[in-house]
LOVONU-55751 format. One record per residue (C-alpha): residue number from 1; residue in one letter; x, z, y. Coordinates in steps of 0.25 Angstrom, whole numbers. Example, Ala and Ser with C-alpha at 12.3 -4.5 7.8 and 13.67 -1.06 7.14 Angstrom:
 pos code     X     Z     Y
   1    A    49    31   -18
   2    S    55    29    -4
! end
This chain:
 pos code     X     Z     Y
   1    X   641   165   629
   2    X   646   179   629
   3    X   639   182   616
   4    X   645   169   609
   5    X   659   172   614
   6    X   657   187   609
   7    X   653   182   595
   8    X   664   172   595
   9    X   674   182   598
  10    X   669   192   588
  11    X   669   181   577
  12    X   684   178   580
  13    X   687   193   579
  14    X   680   193   565
  15    X   690   183   561
  16    X   681   171   562
  17    X   691   164   570
  18    X   706   164   567
  19    X   714   172   578
  20    X   728   169   575
  21    X   737   162   565
  22    X   739   175   557
  23    X   734   175   542
  24    X   721   182   542
  25    X   713   184   529
  26    X   698   183   531
  27    X   690   196   531
  28    X   678   196   522
  29    X   668   207   518
  30    X   663   218   528
  31    X   666   215   542
  32    X   673   224   552
  33    X   666   237   555
  34    X   657   237   543
  35    X   654   252   541
  36    X   656   251   526
  37    X   671   247   528
  38    X   682   257   524
  39    X   689   258   537
  40    X   702   249   538
  41    X   702   246   523
  42    X   703   232   517
  43    X   702   223   505
  44    X   711   211   504
  45    X   710   200   494
  46    X   722   192   490
  47    X   723   180   480
  48    X   724   184   466
  49    X   738   179   466
  50    X   742   192   473
  51    X   744   201   461
  52    X   748   213   470
  53    X   738   214   482
  54    X   743   228   486
  55    X   757   223   487
  56    X   752   211   496
  57    X   745   221   505
  58    X   758   230   505
  59    X   767   218   509
  60    X   757   214   520
  61    X   757   228   526
  62    X   772   229   526
  63    X   772   218   537
  64    X   764   229   546
  65    X   773   242   546
  66    X   763   249   555
  67    X   751   246   547
  68    X   747   256   536
  69    X   738   254   524
  70    X   734   260   511
  71    X   731   252   499
  72    X   717   255   492
  73    X   718   246   480
  74    X   722   233   475
  75    X   719   224   464
  76    X   723   210   458
  77    X   717   202   447
  78    X   715   187   444
  79    X   702   189   452
  80    X   707   197   464
  81    X   719   203   472
  82    X   716   213   483
  83    X   720   225   490
  84    X   713   235   499
  85    X   719   245   508
  86    X   717   254   520
  87    X   724   252   534
  88    X   729   264   539
  89    X   730   267   554
  90    X   726   255   562
  91    X   715   246   555
  92    X   722   232   558
  93    X   714   222   551
  94    X   723   211   555
  95    X   733   216   546
  96    X   723   215   534
  97    X   719   201   538
  98    X   733   196   538
  99    X   737   200   524
 100    X   743   187   519
 101    X   737   180   508
 102    X   724   188   508
 103    X   711   181   504
 104    X   702   190   512
 105    X   701   205   516
 106    X   689   214   518
 107    X   687   228   523
 108    X   684   238   512
 109    X   670   243   512
 110    X   664   256   506
 111    X   657   257   494
 112    X   649   270   493
 113    X   649   278   480
 114    X   636   275   472
 115    X   625   285   474
 116    X   613   286   465
 117    X   600   287   471
 118    X   594   301   472
 119    X   580   306   471
 120    X   573   292   468
 121    X   565   296   456
 122    X   551   291   457
 123    X   542   301   452
 124    X   534   296   440
 125    X   519   299   438
 126    X   510   293   427
 127    X   511   293   412
 128    X   519   303   404
 129    X   534   298   402
 130    X   540   297   389
 131    X   556   295   389
 132    X   562   286   379
 133    X   577   285   378
 134    X   584   274   386
 135    X   570   270   392
 136    X   577   265   404
 137    X   582   253   395
 138    X   567   249   392
 139    X   565   244   406
 140    X   577   235   406
 141    X   577   229   392
 142    X   590   236   388
 143    X   583   244   376
 144    X   578   231   371
 145    X   591   224   373
 146    X   598   235   365
 147    X   587   236   354
 148    X   584   222   351
 149    X   598   216   355
 150    X   607   227   352
 151    X   614   226   365
 152    X   622   238   370
 153    X   633   232   379
 154    X   643   233   368
 155    X   657   229   373
 156    X   653   224   387
 157    X   662   229   398
 158    X   655   235   410
 159    X   663   240   423
 160    X   657   251   431
 161    X   663   252   445
 162    X   658   265   450
 163    X   662   280   452
 164    X   669   281   438
 165    X   664   285   425
 166    X   664   299   418
 167    X   667   292   405
 168    X   669   305   398
 169    X   654   306   397
 170    X   650   304   382
 171    X   638   295   386
 172    X   649   286   392
 173    X   658   286   380
 174    X   666   299   383
 175    X   680   292   387
 176    X   686   280   392
 177    X   694   269   385
 178    X   692   257   375
 179    X   684   266   365
 180    X   675   272   375
 181    X   663   266   383
 182    X   671   267   396
 183    X   682   258   392
 184    X   691   259   405
 185    X   690   260   420
 186    X   698   262   433
 187    X   697   272   444
 188    X   700   265   457
 189    X   699   277   466
 190    X   701   291   460
 191    X   693   304   462
 192    X   698   307   476
 193    X   695   293   482
 194    X   689   294   496
 195    X   690   280   500
 196    X   704   280   505
 197    X   716   272   499
 198    X   724   285   498
 199    X   713   291   489
 200    X   713   280   478
 201    X   718   284   465
 202    X   716   274   454
 203    X   716   276   439
 204    X   711   271   426
 205    X   701   282   424
 206    X   687   280   430
 207    X   682   294   426
 208    X   672   300   436
 209    X   669   315   435
 210    X   669   318   449
 211    X   659   310   456
 212    X   646   317   459
 213    X   637   306   455
 214    X   644   300   443
 215    X   639   287   447
 216    X   649   278   438
 217    X   646   287   426
 218    X   631   285   428
 219    X   633   270   430
 220    X   641   269   417
 221    X   631   277   409
 222    X   620   267   413
 223    X   628   256   408
 224    X   633   261   395
 225    X   631   276   393
 226    X   625   281   380
 227    X   620   296   380
 228    X   610   294   368
 229    X   618   301   357
 230    X   627   311   364
 231    X   626   325   357
 232    X   635   334   365
 233    X   625   342   373
 234    X   634   342   385
 235    X   632   327   386
 236    X   619   324   379
 237    X   608   320   389
 238    X   594   325   389
 239    X   590   310   390
 240    X   599   301   381
 241    X   601   287   387
 242    X   610   275   386
 243    X   616   265   396
 244    X   612   251   396
 245    X   624   246   388
 246    X   629   258   380
 247    X   640   250   373
 248    X   646   243   385
 249    X   660   247   389
 250    X   662   253   403
 251    X   674   250   413
 252    X   674   261   424
 253    X   679   258   438
 254    X   679   270   447
 255    X   678   266   462
 256    X   673   279   468
 257    X   680   292   469
 258    X   673   305   466
 259    X   666   304   479
 260    X   665   294   490
 261    X   666   279   493
 262    X   674   268   488
 263    X   678   254   494
 264    X   674   240   490
 265    X   689   237   487
 266    X   689   248   476
 267    X   676   242   470
 268    X   682   228   471
 269    X   694   232   463
 270    X   685   238   452
 271    X   678   225   451
 272    X   690   217   449
 273    X   696   228   439
 274    X   684   227   431
 275    X   685   212   430
 276    X   699   213   426
 277    X   695   223   415
 278    X   686   213   410
 279    X   672   219   411
 280    X   660   212   409
 281    X   651   219   419
 282    X   654   227   432
 283    X   644   237   437
 284    X   645   242   452
 285    X   634   253   455
 286    X   639   254   469
 287    X   639   246   483
 288    X   635   246   497
 289    X   623   242   505
 290    X   620   228   512
 291    X   633   220   512
 292    X   638   206   510
 293    X   643   201   497
 294    X   658   199   502
 295    X   664   213   500
 296    X   675   213   490
 297    X   667   220   479
 298    X   656   209   480
 299    X   667   198   480
 300    X   673   205   468
 301    X   660   204   460
 302    X   659   190   463
 303    X   673   187   458
 304    X   672   194   445
 305    X   659   188   442
 306    X   664   174   444
 307    X   678   176   437
 308    X   674   185   425
 309    X   659   184   424
 310    X   658   199   426
 311    X   644   204   428
 312    X   644   213   440
 313    X   632   222   444
 314    X   631   231   456
 315    X   620   240   461
 316    X   611   234   472
 317    X   611   248   480
 318    X   602   260   482
 319    X   597   256   496
 320    X   583   252   492
 321    X   577   262   502
 322    X   583   254   513
 323    X   576   241   510
 324    X   581   227   506
 325    X   594   220   509
 326    X   602   232   504
 327    X   611   227   493
 328    X   626   227   495
 329    X   640   225   489
 330    X   644   223   478
 331    X   630   221   473
 332    X   629   209   482
 333    X   640   201   476
 334    X   635   187   473
 335    X   637   187   458
 336    X   635   202   455
 337    X   622   208   451
 338    X   615   217   461
 339    X   606   227   453
 340    X   594   234   459
 341    X   588   246   452
 342    X   575   249   445
 343    X   570   262   441
 344    X   571   268   427
 345    X   558   272   420
 346    X   562   286   419
 347    X   571   296   427
 348    X   580   307   422
 349    X   580   319   431
 350    X   589   331   428
 351    X   579   341   434
 352    X   565   343   429
 353    X   553   353   432
 354    X   546   357   419
 355    X   531   360   421
 356    X   523   364   408
 357    X   533   357   399
 358    X   534   344   407
 359    X   547   341   414
 360    X   546   333   427
 361    X   558   328   435
 362    X   562   336   447
 363    X   573   337   458
 364    X   578   349   465
 365    X   578   349   480
 366    X   590   344   487
 367    X   592   356   497
 368    X   590   368   487
 369    X   601   377   485
 370    X   594   385   475
 371    X   589   378   462
 372    X   579   380   451
 373    X   587   383   438
 374    X   587   375   425
 375    X   575   381   417
 376    X   570   389   429
 377    X   554   390   430
 378    X   547   392   443
 379    X   532   394   445
 380    X   525   385   454
 381    X   515   388   465
 382    X   508   378   473
 383    X   511   378   488
 384    X   497   371   489
 385    X   490   367   477
 386    X   480   358   484
 387    X   491   351   491
 388    X   499   349   478
 389    X   487   343   472
 390    X   485   332   483
 391    X   494   320   481
 392    X   493   316   495
 393    X   497   330   501
 394    X   509   329   509
 395    X   510   344   514
 396    X   511   353   502
 397    X   522   363   505
 398    X   523   360   519
 399    X   514   371   524
 400    X   511   385   519
 401    X   508   387   504
 402    X   494   389   499
 403    X   500   398   488
 404    X   510   409   487
 405    X   523   403   482
 406    X   532   416   483
 407    X   541   417   471
 408    X   536   404   465
 409    X   539   389   466
 410    X   532   382   477
 411    X   525   370   472
 412    X   521   359   482
 413    X   519   344   481
 414    X   527   334   489
 415    X   520   325   499
 416    X   529   319   509
 417    X   524   320   524
 418    X   522   334   529
 419    X   535   340   525
 420    X   547   338   516
 421    X   553   346   504
 422    X   562   354   514
 423    X   550   360   521
 424    X   542   362   508
 425    X   553   369   501
 426    X   557   377   513
 427    X   542   382   514
 428    X   542   385   499
 429    X   555   394   501
 430    X   549   401   513
 431    X   536   404   505
 432    X   544   411   495
 433    X   544   401   484
 434    X   556   400   474
 435    X   556   385   472
 436    X   550   373   479
 437    X   544   363   469
 438    X   538   350   475
 439    X   531   339   467
 440    X   529   325   472
 441    X   514   321   474
 442    X   517   306   473
 443    X   521   298   461
 444    X   534   292   467
 445    X   543   298   477
 446    X   558   302   479
 447    X   562   313   470
 448    X   569   323   479
 449    X   567   334   489
 450    X   576   342   499
 451    X   569   355   498
 452    X   575   368   504
 453    X   588   374   500
 454    X   583   389   497
 455    X   573   385   487
 456    X   574   377   474
 457    X   566   364   475
 458    X   560   354   465
 459    X   553   341   466
 460    X   544   336   455
 461    X   537   323   453
 462    X   522   321   455
 463    X   518   322   441
 464    X   524   336   440
 465    X   517   340   453
 466    X   504   335   447
 467    X   506   343   435
 468    X   509   356   443
 469    X   497   354   451
 470    X   488   352   439
 471    X   493   365   433
 472    X   491   373   446
 473    X   477   367   448
 474    X   474   372   434
 475    X   479   386   438
 476    X   491   386   429
 477    X   505   392   433
 478    X   515   381   434
 479    X   530   383   432
 480    X   541   373   434
 481    X   554   374   426
 482    X   567   367   431
 483    X   575   359   421
 484    X   588   353   423
 485    X   589   342   412
 486    X   589   327   412
 487    X   576   321   407
 488    X   568   308   408
 489    X   556   306   416
 490    X   547   294   419
 491    X   548   285   432
 492    X   537   276   436
 493    X   545   267   444
 494    X   553   262   431
 495    X   556   248   431
 496    X   554   245   446
 497    X   564   244   457
 498    X   571   257   462
 499    X   567   261   476
 500    X   582   263   479
 501    X   587   249   474
 502    X   593   241   486
 503    X   586   228   488
 504    X   592   215   492
 505    X   593   204   496
 506    X   608   204   500
 507    X   612   201   514
 508    X   613   186   511
 509    X   599   186   504
 510    X   605   185   490
 511    X   597   191   478
 512    X   602   205   477
 513    X   599   213   469
 514    X   598   204   457
 515    X   593   213   446
 516    X   589   227   443
 517    X   593   238   433
 518    X   587   252   431
 519    X   593   261   442
 520    X   582   271   445
 521    X   585   284   437
 522    X   595   280   426
 523    X   601   291   418
 524    X   615   290   415
 525    X   629   298   414
 526    X   636   306   424
 527    X   648   314   424
 528    X   648   330   422
 529    X   653   332   436
 530    X   641   323   441
 531    X   631   330   432
 532    X   635   344   438
 533    X   635   338   453
 534    X   621   332   450
 535    X   615   344   443
 536    X   612   336   431
 537    X   612   344   418
 538    X   619   333   410
 539    X   629   322   413
 540    X   618   312   414
 541    X   609   309   427
 542    X   598   300   432
 543    X   603   292   444
 544    X   596   281   452
 545    X   602   269   459
 546    X   606   254   458
 547    X   619   261   453
 548    X   611   263   441
 549    X   604   250   440
 550    X   617   241   441
 551    X   624   248   428
 552    X   610   247   421
 553    X   611   232   423
 554    X   626   232   420
 555    X   622   238   407
 556    X   612   227   404
 557    X   622   216   407
 558    X   631   223   397
 559    X   620   220   387
 560    X   619   206   391
 561    X   634   204   390
 562    X   634   209   376
 563    X   622   200   372
 564    X   626   187   380
 565    X   641   188   380
 566    X   650   185   392
 567    X   642   175   400
 568    X   643   172   416
 569    X   639   184   424
 570    X   629   175   431
 571    X   622   173   418
 572    X   621   188   416
 573    X   615   189   430
 574    X   605   178   426
 575    X   601   184   413
 576    X   599   198   420
 577    X   591   192   432
 578    X   583   182   424
 579    X   578   193   414
 580    X   576   204   424
 581    X   562   210   426
 582    X   557   210   441
 583    X   548   222   443
 584    X   537   225   453
 585    X   538   235   465
 586    X   535   248   459
 587    X   520   251   458
 588    X   516   237   462
 589    X   514   223   455
 590    X   523   216   465
 591    X   537   211   460
 592    X   548   217   468
 593    X   557   208   476
 594    X   569   202   470
 595    X   577   207   482
 596    X   574   221   477
 597    X   575   219   461
 598    X   582   206   459
 599    X   578   200   446
 600    X   572   213   442
 601    X   575   224   431
 602    X   586   220   421
 603    X   581   216   407
 604    X   592   217   397
 605    X   585   211   385
 606    X   579   200   393
 607    X   593   197   399
 608    X   600   198   385
 609    X   590   189   378
 610    X   586   178   388
 611    X   588   164   383
 612    X   585   158   397
 613    X   594   160   410
 614    X   589   156   424
 615    X   600   154   435
 616    X   601   158   446
 617    X   595   171   442
 618    X   590   174   456
 619    X   587   165   468
 620    X   591   170   482
 621    X   583   161   492
 622    X   589   166   505
 623    X   580   166   517
 624    X   570   156   522
 625    X   580   148   530
 626    X   590   147   519
 627    X   581   145   507
 628    X   584   133   499
 629    X   574   121   496
 630    X   575   125   481
 631    X   582   134   471
 632    X   586   131   456
 633    X   585   140   444
 634    X   591   135   431
 635    X   584   139   418
 636    X   593   139   406
 637    X   586   139   392
 638    X   595   145   381
 639    X   584   145   371
 640    X   586   135   359
 641    X   573   129   362
 642    X   567   122   375
 643    X   560   132   384
 644    X   549   131   394
 645    X   550   140   406
 646    X   539   144   415
 647    X   543   147   429
 648    X   535   155   439
 649    X   538   161   453
 650    X   534   176   454
 651    X   534   183   468
 652    X   540   196   471
 653    X   539   206   483
 654    X   543   201   497
 655    X   552   211   504
 656    X   552   213   519
 657    X   561   222   526
 658    X   561   217   540
 659    X   546   219   545
 660    X   539   213   557
 661    X   544   219   570
 662    X   555   227   563
 663    X   568   220   561
 664    X   575   232   554
 665    X   575   232   539
 666    X   565   241   533
 667    X   569   251   522
 668    X   562   252   509
 669    X   549   259   514
 670    X   547   248   525
 671    X   551   235   517
 672    X   539   227   513
 673    X   538   222   499
 674    X   526   213   499
 675    X   519   202   490
 676    X   520   191   500
 677    X   529   181   507
 678    X   533   175   493
 679    X   540   161   492
 680    X   533   150   486
 681    X   541   145   474
 682    X   540   131   469
 683    X   547   125   457
 684    X   553   112   461
 685    X   560   108   448
 686    X   554    96   440
 687    X   557   103   428
 688    X   545   112   430
 689    X   533   107   423
 690    X   521   109   433
 691    X   518   102   446
 692    X   513   115   452
 693    X   526   120   457
 694    X   522   134   461
 695    X   516   139   447
 696    X   523   142   434
 697    X   533   131   431
 698    X   538   127   417
 699    X   552   122   414
 700    X   556   116   401
 701    X   571   120   398
 702    X   577   114   385
 703    X   585   123   375
 704    X   599   126   381
 705    X   596   119   394
 706    X   594   122   409
 707    X   584   118   419
 708    X   584   119   434
 709    X   571   123   441
 710    X   571   121   456
 711    X   563   131   464
 712    X   558   131   479
 713    X   555   144   486
 714    X   547   143   499
 715    X   547   157   506
 716    X   534   162   513
 717    X   533   160   528
 718    X   525   173   530
 719    X   536   182   535
 720    X   536   186   549
 721    X   549   182   556
 722    X   560   192   554
 723    X   554   199   542
 724    X   563   192   532
 725    X   555   196   519
 726    X   562   194   506
 727    X   553   187   496
 728    X   556   184   481
 729    X   551   183   467
 730    X   555   178   453
 731    X   555   165   446
 732    X   549   168   432
 733    X   555   160   420
 734    X   547   161   407
 735    X   551   154   395
 736    X   542   148   384
 737    X   549   155   372
 738    X   546   169   374
 739    X   539   169   388
 740    X   550   179   393
 741    X   552   177   408
 742    X   565   176   417
 743    X   565   177   432
 744    X   573   173   444
 745    X   571   181   457
 746    X   571   174   470
 747    X   571   180   484
 748    X   572   175   498
 749    X   569   179   512
 750    X   559   174   522
 751    X   565   171   536
 752    X   579   169   541
 753    X   589   180   537
 754    X   599   174   547
 755    X   590   176   558
 756    X   587   190   556
 757    X   593   198   568
 758    X   603   208   564
 759    X   601   219   574
 760    X   588   226   574
 761    X   579   224   586
 762    X   565   229   583
 763    X   563   240   572
 764    X   552   250   573
 765    X   555   255   559
 766    X   570   258   564
 767    X   565   265   576
 768    X   556   274   568
 769    X   563   276   555
 770    X   577   278   561
 771    X   580   279   576
 772    X   568   288   579
 773    X   573   298   568
 774    X   585   299   577
 775    X   580   298   591
 776    X   565   301   592
 777    X   563   294   605
 778    X   570   281   602
 779    X   562   269   607
 780    X   569   257   599
 781    X   578   255   588
 782    X   583   241   592
 783    X   598   237   591
 784    X   604   240   605
 785    X   611   249   615
 786    X   603   262   620
 787    X   606   271   632
 788    X   600   283   626
 789    X   591   289   615
 790    X   578   283   620
 791    X   583   270   614
 792    X   576   262   625
 793    X   582   248   626
 794    X   592   246   637
 795    X   588   239   650
 796    X   599   230   657
 797    X   610   238   664
 798    X   605   251   658
 799    X   616   262   658
 800    X   622   266   645
 801    X   629   279   646
 802    X   642   279   637
 803    X   645   294   639
 804    X   631   298   633
 805    X   631   287   623
 806    X   621   276   620
 807    X   615   272   607
 808    X   617   259   600
 809    X   607   254   589
 810    X   614   243   581
 811    X   604   241   570
 812    X   606   230   559
 813    X   594   224   552
 814    X   603   219   540
 815    X   618   219   537
 816    X   627   209   545
 817    X   640   204   542
 818    X   645   207   556
 819    X   639   215   568
 820    X   645   221   580
 821    X   641   228   593
 822    X   648   226   605
 823    X   648   228   620
 824    X   651   218   631
 825    X   655   222   645
 826    X   648   213   655
 827    X   654   218   667
 828    X   661   208   676
 829    X   675   216   676
 830    X   686   219   666
 831    X   681   233   663
 832    X   682   232   648
 833    X   697   227   649
 834    X   700   238   658
 835    X   694   248   648
 836    X   703   243   637
 837    X   694   233   630
 838    X   699   219   627
 839    X   687   212   631
 840    X   673   215   636
 841    X   667   216   622
 842    X   669   229   614
 843    X   663   235   601
 844    X   655   247   604
 845    X   659   260   597
 846    X   647   267   590
 847    X   644   281   585
 848    X   633   286   576
 849    X   624   293   586
 850    X   618   303   575
 851    X   631   307   568
 852    X   641   304   579
 853    X   650   296   569
 854    X   659   285   575
 855    X   654   272   571
 856    X   666   264   577
 857    X   665   250   583
 858    X   653   242   581
 859    X   661   229   577
 860    X   657   220   566
 861    X   650   231   558
 862    X   640   225   549
 863    X   630   235   554
 864    X   625   235   539
 865    X   610   235   538
 866    X   605   249   540
 867    X   592   257   537
 868    X   584   269   542
 869    X   592   278   532
 870    X   605   277   525
 871    X   605   272   511
 872    X   616   270   500
 873    X   619   256   505
 874    X   613   256   519
 875    X   617   264   532
 876    X   607   270   541
 877    X   605   266   555
 878    X   614   272   565
 879    X   611   276   579
 880    X   624   273   587
 881    X   630   280   599
 882    X   638   272   609
 883    X   647   279   619
 884    X   652   267   627
 885    X   664   265   618
 886    X   669   252   612
 887    X   680   245   604
 888    X   689   234   609
 889    X   685   221   605
 890    X   697   211   603
 891    X   694   197   598
 892    X   708   197   592
 893    X   705   208   583
 894    X   695   209   571
 895    X   693   224   574
 896    X   690   232   587
 897    X   701   242   592
 898    X   701   255   585
 899    X   698   263   598
 900    X   686   263   606
 901    X   686   263   621
 902    X   675   267   631
 903    X   669   255   637
 904    X   669   254   653
 905    X   657   257   660
 906    X   649   244   664
 907    X   640   234   659
 908    X   639   229   644
 909    X   630   223   634
 910    X   630   227   620
 911    X   629   217   609
 912    X   625   219   594
 913    X   630   207   586
 914    X   627   205   571
 915    X   629   193   562
 916    X   615   189   556
 917    X   613   186   542
 918    X   620   173   536
 919    X   627   173   550
 920    X   641   167   554
 921    X   649   176   563
 922    X   654   163   571
 923    X   640   159   575
 924    X   634   167   587
 925    X   620   163   582
 926    X   622   171   569
 927    X   623   184   576
 928    X   612   193   580
 929    X   616   198   594
 930    X   609   209   602
 931    X   614   211   616
 932    X   609   223   625
 933    X   606   222   639
 934    X   618   224   649
 935    X   620   239   650
 936    X   629   248   659
 937    X   639   257   651
 938    X   641   270   659
 939    X   649   283   657
! end
């Protein structure tokens, strides 16, 4: 009964039950305590009849003379009326909730600045590479759409919501205005924006020549840049290229300052302003990690798509290393298009090593403070030629050299295992070498080393190392010359999923991402400031990320709009997804899961010329508990003749992130991608011609007509309980006219997503890969309270010393809408009240045990799904320190008190509470509750 009472009390505090007769707008979006919230900062939406929302807020605060606020931004149109502001001083959310006439309010959440992926170039081996201009567009049908259909995106208006645009770049038109490529724009924040209301300085000039990455400029070049015919040597690229839709018109909306974060409210305003300006497409190469699709920017996407049929695309994220379920806002908007990344067929390094006239891509060591100069030639001497010639050797450079490298460049092969680049380059320095040159001994690996600060370092790919070894074995003197120039180089992973691309599904098992564009190694424009910062010899650079794949796909949409005119956004999504090309997992014949690649790599020509459209373009089957008895796809024949379509189900990889006996999600290296546990697909519709419902079906569709086909999916029953594998595949639809095939991805989960416990209770991988890297003697990594660093489970009535501090492991296995950690006094007296608490329940105060940072109260934090290591969209696990302090819990308030207090000595239990997937916060059965044994808090 105590637990039921506690949950009911907490539910009331969250606003589930009315507490008085005062008007309270409902709170939506991120819950209190979410670590991605900008403190005391709120977004309030009003009816569109409110034309001055800022005045509405001002009039409201006039009723509270002691309450101070600072307006961040506001906007009003026929689609939205909102204002956002910061509370100054006391963070009294009741004042926000009581704003008269408000539809709802949210806490404003952080959006980190887009960061391209570093050092991900897979190193190619194999046949010689021959570069062809705009070869990237061969992979996606863009060249074919240009050459055969004449499509260039002419007149299509594309909004770029990003870090601003260096529109003075000649490849971007050299100016801004009606007669330029960049037509207009708006700066919502200004150069000096640091996240606060006071630092915002709006203007109509979106110019960016101060951000180090020049992200928005790079994105713009991918969509519509054209560097093919520039003659000025200052701007002429060594590798000429063009964007996907070079004649598109760009509208630039700057939402980041020179450096730092922005807020969801700023991005929301940019979305609505772009809609008001009449754009056809919005691209957002930004976003966060796993989140629900009820943040203001995700809601804005759905609203502008529904009202104005704008096609909105957003990057799925760069958290691929952390495994599935990693996509976030705003890519998770229901009607937007979340874009995964495929690798380009070539890379464009701006550093090379020249060996006997052949130029190989190279990277400098990160730690070095002395560098090889452009054109500098050094003679190579093998550290150990026998080791260098052995592809399985993992110790070259780790021990004493076999040759004298004094005054020469020490050459060694990289084999991870015995020592790293720091040790190898340090050894080279101590041996008297003037440079540390390392070549990979495997065909695919990350392209980057740390090195040693006192010696120049260079990393070369495997084929360069093989070339050097052959020359040395022949007794020849081998030199390498550093060259700082952009050049094209082949990449063997071209046309397959990028390793960094964030997989889905989303948190409610919807199909995200939905499609893929080229995002791995894309050459595009940057500002002069960024070129200097990045060490690029020209204002162009190769970047990687879903930040690149999203604008690539936006450019394809521009070509489609030019060809098909203004049709519903849902139809563009269908044409894109129907004609995309699913790809296999790199170096295998197994088709990758739709939860990773969506419908597959975009095909511009196919999407522009298809005479058939199939809706819906993707099928999200949910989990085994919620799967429907049947699903229906509609095939519409826009040919002028009757067409017979052949339907066939094709399986794809099954993804399993939760492994048997381990309830914490595996990262990319531990996630299983297997060719089993497929669903049985049965075509039920009587429009199918064959009786055998599991083979290839044929469906006759009359000219200009549509036919519904009913399909049943029966998931495999092979999965062990709790593993929750994600299965999927593609329904292939081939027409009888030219035998071209469309496809519809389907994806589902085996098991019950709602029954998955929120708190980790059993994870050997978490113990080995995380906790024991911090505390070698740790015995367990189970969610709970621990008296000391042995991490031995508590025994009933154990003493927990608040003076020395104890440790808390609060480890989520996915992202929950609501979670909290509380203590409850179980003594028989009123010691809690006597100590200044309003009840026997309190939120514990936590610190990061490693950094010492104050983590505040553990009240209704989402405890967003974590990982062994931090990624762009996922936080790393935290080891929490607890010193016996807590925050008052008052059921009449939605927030804890602002001041923590020491709990009295005595007997307590600690409860970890998290709302399970699909859960209702008013139902105790929908909570995952882990309770410690009673313990005695002592000082």
